[in-house]
PyMOL commands that place a pseudoatom at each C-alpha (Angstrom):
pseudoatom trace, name=CA, resn=MET, resi=1, chain=A, elem=C, hetatm=0, pos=[118.890, 93.837, 45.549]
pseudoatom trace, name=CA, resn=ALA, resi=2, chain=A, elem=C, hetatm=0, pos=[121.184, 94.547, 42.100]
pseudoatom trace, name=CA, resn=ASN, resi=3, chain=A, elem=C, hetatm=0, pos=[117.786, 95.157, 40.255]
pseudoatom trace, name=CA, resn=PHE, resi=4, chain=A, elem=C, hetatm=0, pos=[117.672, 97.926, 42.626]
pseudoatom trace, name=CA, resn=LEU, resi=5, chain=A, elem=C, hetatm=0, pos=[120.836, 99.426, 42.854]
pseudoatom trace, name=CA, resn=ARG, resi=6, chain=A, elem=C, hetatm=0, pos=[121.814, 98.984, 39.136]
pseudoatom trace, name=CA, resn=PRO, resi=7, chain=A, elem=C, hetatm=0, pos=[120.584, 102.934, 38.990]
pseudoatom trace, name=CA, resn=LEU, resi=8, chain=A, elem=C, hetatm=0, pos=[121.929, 104.680, 42.137]
pseudoatom trace, name=CA, resn=THR, resi=9, chain=A, elem=C, hetatm=0, pos=[125.503, 106.527, 41.986]
pseudoatom trace, name=CA, resn=LEU, resi=10, chain=A, elem=C, hetatm=0, pos=[127.917, 104.925, 44.265]
pseudoatom trace, name=CA, resn=ASN, resi=11, chain=A, elem=C, hetatm=0, pos=[130.701, 106.576, 46.097]
pseudoatom trace, name=CA, resn=PRO, resi=12, chain=A, elem=C, hetatm=0, pos=[134.022, 104.573, 46.383]
pseudoatom trace, name=CA, resn=ASP, resi=13, chain=A, elem=C, hetatm=0, pos=[134.918, 107.186, 48.551]
pseudoatom trace, name=CA, resn=ALA, resi=14, chain=A, elem=C, hetatm=0, pos=[132.470, 107.272, 51.084]
pseudoatom trace, name=CA, resn=ASP, resi=15, chain=A, elem=C, hetatm=0, pos=[133.464, 106.528, 54.482]
pseudoatom trace, name=CA, resn=VAL, resi=16, chain=A, elem=C, hetatm=0, pos=[131.306, 103.731, 55.115]
pseudoatom trace, name=CA, resn=PRO, resi=17, chain=A, elem=C, hetatm=0, pos=[132.443, 100.264, 57.239]
pseudoatom trace, name=CA, resn=ALA, resi=18, chain=A, elem=C, hetatm=0, pos=[134.524, 97.577, 56.004]
pseudoatom trace, name=CA, resn=ASP, resi=19, chain=A, elem=C, hetatm=0, pos=[131.711, 95.846, 53.002]
pseudoatom trace, name=CA, resn=VAL, resi=20, chain=A, elem=C, hetatm=0, pos=[129.679, 98.221, 52.847]
pseudoatom trace, name=CA, resn=ASP, resi=21, chain=A, elem=C, hetatm=0, pos=[128.980, 100.406, 50.293]
pseudoatom trace, name=CA, resn=LEU, resi=22, chain=A, elem=C, hetatm=0, pos=[127.186, 103.538, 49.925]
pseudoatom trace, name=CA, resn=TYR, resi=23, chain=A, elem=C, hetatm=0, pos=[125.267, 104.513, 46.860]
pseudoatom trace, name=CA, resn=TYR, resi=24, chain=A, elem=C, hetatm=0, pos=[122.975, 107.618, 46.689]
pseudoatom trace, name=CA, resn=GLN, resi=25, chain=A, elem=C, hetatm=0, pos=[119.936, 109.006, 43.945]
pseudoatom trace, name=CA, resn=GLY, resi=26, chain=A, elem=C, hetatm=0, pos=[118.325, 112.694, 44.973]
pseudoatom trace, name=CA, resn=GLY, resi=27, chain=A, elem=C, hetatm=0, pos=[117.678, 113.001, 48.133]
pseudoatom trace, name=CA, resn=PHE, resi=28, chain=A, elem=C, hetatm=0, pos=[118.232, 109.458, 49.293]
pseudoatom trace, name=CA, resn=THR, resi=29, chain=A, elem=C, hetatm=0, pos=[121.317, 106.903, 50.464]
pseudoatom trace, name=CA, resn=ALA, resi=30, chain=A, elem=C, hetatm=0, pos=[121.729, 103.487, 50.508]
pseudoatom trace, name=CA, resn=GLU, resi=31, chain=A, elem=C, hetatm=0, pos=[123.826, 101.385, 52.254]
pseudoatom trace, name=CA, resn=SER, resi=32, chain=A, elem=C, hetatm=0, pos=[124.190, 97.854, 51.147]
pseudoatom trace, name=CA, resn=MET, resi=33, chain=A, elem=C, hetatm=0, pos=[125.561, 95.026, 52.893]
pseudoatom trace, name=CA, resn=PRO, resi=34, chain=A, elem=C, hetatm=0, pos=[126.446, 91.551, 50.733]
pseudoatom trace, name=CA, resn=PRO, resi=35, chain=A, elem=C, hetatm=0, pos=[125.113, 88.463, 52.561]
pseudoatom trace, name=CA, resn=SER, resi=36, chain=A, elem=C, hetatm=0, pos=[128.392, 86.613, 54.990]
pseudoatom trace, name=CA, resn=ASP, resi=37, chain=A, elem=C, hetatm=0, pos=[127.392, 82.993, 56.184]
pseudoatom trace, name=CA, resn=GLY, resi=38, chain=A, elem=C, hetatm=0, pos=[124.440, 82.439, 54.245]
pseudoatom trace, name=CA, resn=GLY, resi=39, chain=A, elem=C, hetatm=0, pos=[123.081, 85.760, 55.910]
pseudoatom trace, name=CA, resn=PRO, resi=40, chain=A, elem=C, hetatm=0, pos=[120.827, 88.512, 54.133]
pseudoatom trace, name=CA, resn=TRP, resi=41, chain=A, elem=C, hetatm=0, pos=[121.380, 91.111, 52.205]
pseudoatom trace, name=CA, resn=ARG, resi=42, chain=A, elem=C, hetatm=0, pos=[121.254, 94.199, 53.767]
pseudoatom trace, name=CA, resn=ILE, resi=43, chain=A, elem=C, hetatm=0, pos=[120.468, 97.438, 52.663]
pseudoatom trace, name=CA, resn=ILE, resi=44, chain=A, elem=C, hetatm=0, pos=[119.518, 100.799, 54.809]
pseudoatom trace, name=CA, resn=LEU, resi=45, chain=A, elem=C, hetatm=0, pos=[117.955, 103.934, 53.414]
pseudoatom trace, name=CA, resn=ALA, resi=46, chain=A, elem=C, hetatm=0, pos=[118.547, 107.093, 54.804]
pseudoatom trace, name=CA, resn=SER, resi=47, chain=A, elem=C, hetatm=0, pos=[117.415, 110.777, 53.406]
pseudoatom trace, name=CA, resn=ALA, resi=48, chain=A, elem=C, hetatm=0, pos=[120.191, 112.638, 52.885]
pseudoatom trace, name=CA, resn=GLY, resi=49, chain=A, elem=C, hetatm=0, pos=[118.310, 116.035, 53.229]
pseudoatom trace, name=CA, resn=GLN, resi=50, chain=A, elem=C, hetatm=0, pos=[117.559, 118.031, 50.500]
pseudoatom trace, name=CA, resn=ASP, resi=51, chain=A, elem=C, hetatm=0, pos=[113.727, 117.265, 49.710]
pseudoatom trace, name=CA, resn=GLY, resi=52, chain=A, elem=C, hetatm=0, pos=[113.207, 115.612, 53.374]
pseudoatom trace, name=CA, resn=PHE, resi=53, chain=A, elem=C, hetatm=0, pos=[111.500, 112.045, 53.690]
pseudoatom trace, name=CA, resn=ASP, resi=54, chain=A, elem=C, hetatm=0, pos=[109.740, 112.250, 50.166]
pseudoatom trace, name=CA, resn=SER, resi=55, chain=A, elem=C, hetatm=0, pos=[112.501, 110.617, 48.354]
pseudoatom trace, name=CA, resn=LEU, resi=56, chain=A, elem=C, hetatm=0, pos=[113.107, 108.289, 51.176]
pseudoatom trace, name=CA, resn=ILE, resi=57, chain=A, elem=C, hetatm=0, pos=[109.297, 106.984, 50.811]
pseudoatom trace, name=CA, resn=GLY, resi=58, chain=A, elem=C, hetatm=0, pos=[110.091, 107.069, 46.812]
pseudoatom trace, name=CA, resn=ALA, resi=59, chain=A, elem=C, hetatm=0, pos=[112.842, 104.990, 47.511]
pseudoatom trace, name=CA, resn=ALA, resi=60, chain=A, elem=C, hetatm=0, pos=[111.556, 102.099, 49.646]
pseudoatom trace, name=CA, resn=ASP, resi=61, chain=A, elem=C, hetatm=0, pos=[108.577, 101.215, 47.367]
pseudoatom trace, name=CA, resn=ASP, resi=62, chain=A, elem=C, hetatm=0, pos=[111.250, 101.144, 44.180]
pseudoatom trace, name=CA, resn=LEU, resi=63, chain=A, elem=C, hetatm=0, pos=[112.994, 98.652, 47.092]
pseudoatom trace, name=CA, resn=THR, resi=64, chain=A, elem=C, hetatm=0, pos=[109.441, 96.952, 47.966]
pseudoatom trace, name=CA, resn=ASP, resi=65, chain=A, elem=C, hetatm=0, pos=[108.728, 96.763, 43.855]
pseudoatom trace, name=CA, resn=ALA, resi=66, chain=A, elem=C, hetatm=0, pos=[112.122, 95.866, 43.004]
pseudoatom trace, name=CA, resn=LEU, resi=67, chain=A, elem=C, hetatm=0, pos=[111.871, 92.739, 46.134]
pseudoatom trace, name=CA, resn=ARG, resi=68, chain=A, elem=C, hetatm=0, pos=[108.628, 91.355, 44.851]
pseudoatom trace, name=CA, resn=ALA, resi=69, chain=A, elem=C, hetatm=0, pos=[110.305, 90.798, 41.758]
pseudoatom trace, name=CA, resn=THR, resi=70, chain=A, elem=C, hetatm=0, pos=[112.677, 88.946, 42.791]
pseudoatom trace, name=CA, resn=PRO, resi=71, chain=A, elem=C, hetatm=0, pos=[111.654, 85.171, 42.830]
pseudoatom trace, name=CA, resn=GLY, resi=72, chain=A, elem=C, hetatm=0, pos=[112.417, 82.691, 45.739]
pseudoatom trace, name=CA, resn=GLU, resi=73, chain=A, elem=C, hetatm=0, pos=[111.649, 83.956, 49.289]
pseudoatom trace, name=CA, resn=VAL, resi=74, chain=A, elem=C, hetatm=0, pos=[112.561, 87.160, 50.653]
pseudoatom trace, name=CA, resn=ARG, resi=75, chain=A, elem=C, hetatm=0, pos=[111.598, 88.495, 53.774]
pseudoatom trace, name=CA, resn=LEU, resi=76, chain=A, elem=C, hetatm=0, pos=[111.367, 92.397, 54.335]
pseudoatom trace, name=CA, resn=THR, resi=77, chain=A, elem=C, hetatm=0, pos=[112.290, 93.561, 58.277]
pseudoatom trace, name=CA, resn=TRP, resi=78, chain=A, elem=C, hetatm=0, pos=[111.763, 97.215, 58.846]
pseudoatom trace, name=CA, resn=GLN, resi=79, chain=A, elem=C, hetatm=0, pos=[113.493, 99.338, 61.930]
pseudoatom trace, name=CA, resn=GLU, resi=80, chain=A, elem=C, hetatm=0, pos=[111.894, 102.717, 61.928]
pseudoatom trace, name=CA, resn=LEU, resi=81, chain=A, elem=C, hetatm=0, pos=[113.730, 105.454, 64.185]
pseudoatom trace, name=CA, resn=ALA, resi=82, chain=A, elem=C, hetatm=0, pos=[112.217, 107.732, 66.238]
pseudoatom trace, name=CA, resn=ALA, resi=83, chain=A, elem=C, hetatm=0, pos=[111.702, 111.287, 65.490]
pseudoatom trace, name=CA, resn=THR, resi=84, chain=A, elem=C, hetatm=0, pos=[114.093, 113.642, 67.137]
pseudoatom trace, name=CA, resn=SER, resi=85, chain=A, elem=C, hetatm=0, pos=[114.125, 117.613, 67.227]
pseudoatom trace, name=CA, resn=VAL, resi=86, chain=A, elem=C, hetatm=0, pos=[117.167, 120.023, 67.211]
pseudoatom trace, name=CA, resn=ASP, resi=87, chain=A, elem=C, hetatm=0, pos=[116.723, 123.254, 68.703]
pseudoatom trace, name=CA, resn=SER, resi=88, chain=A, elem=C, hetatm=0, pos=[119.295, 126.322, 67.081]
pseudoatom trace, name=CA, resn=PRO, resi=89, chain=A, elem=C, hetatm=0, pos=[119.514, 129.111, 68.777]
pseudoatom trace, name=CA, resn=ALA, resi=90, chain=A, elem=C, hetatm=0, pos=[117.815, 130.673, 65.888]
pseudoatom trace, name=CA, resn=GLN, resi=91, chain=A, elem=C, hetatm=0, pos=[114.946, 128.782, 66.460]
pseudoatom trace, name=CA, resn=SER, resi=92, chain=A, elem=C, hetatm=0, pos=[112.412, 129.883, 69.512]
pseudoatom trace, name=CA, resn=PRO, resi=93, chain=A, elem=C, hetatm=0, pos=[111.879, 127.039, 72.114]
pseudoatom trace, name=CA, resn=ARG, resi=94, chain=A, elem=C, hetatm=0, pos=[110.234, 124.154, 71.018]
pseudoatom trace, name=CA, resn=ARG, resi=95, chain=A, elem=C, hetatm=0, pos=[109.701, 120.881, 73.116]
pseudoatom trace, name=CA, resn=ALA, resi=96, chain=A, elem=C, hetatm=0, pos=[109.124, 117.247, 71.106]
pseudoatom trace, name=CA, resn=ARG, resi=97, chain=A, elem=C, hetatm=0, pos=[106.034, 116.075, 71.619]
pseudoatom trace, name=CA, resn=PRO, resi=98, chain=A, elem=C, hetatm=0, pos=[105.840, 112.667, 72.864]
pseudoatom trace, name=CA, resn=PRO, resi=99, chain=A, elem=C, hetatm=0, pos=[105.050, 109.584, 70.503]
pseudoatom trace, name=CA, resn=HIS, resi=100, chain=A, elem=C, hetatm=0, pos=[100.925, 109.072, 70.074]
pseudoatom trace, name=CA, resn=GLY, resi=101, chain=A, elem=C, hetatm=0, pos=[99.899, 107.202, 73.306]
pseudoatom trace, name=CA, resn=THR, resi=102, chain=A, elem=C, hetatm=0, pos=[102.692, 107.666, 75.559]
pseudoatom trace, name=CA, resn=GLY, resi=103, chain=A, elem=C, hetatm=0, pos=[100.917, 111.298, 77.203]
pseudoatom trace, name=CA, resn=GLY, resi=104, chain=A, elem=C, hetatm=0, pos=[103.161, 114.124, 78.340]
for i in range(1, 104): cmd.bond("trace and resi %d" % i, "trace and resi %d" % (i + 1))
show_as sticks, trace
zoom trace
């Protein structure tokens, strides 16, 4: 985890819960939570919006590489959030498409 976080910039003034550090680089942010009570490290990658998901995909690749270089057992759990669409008055009305295979 340290190898992944080292080149990122820590924002100590970020509004995050206790025991959470917020790092950022380019178009993504990384919230890290150290292990507690023998649990795992947790890290949440999110797009910061500058360049869509390109930087987030790069961050996930970098994290995967850092974890592969870590000695010992590493378990990686992905949780992908559903995409959403927000219409603004400046845009023409659009309907969100349902996920593949759900019909509609």
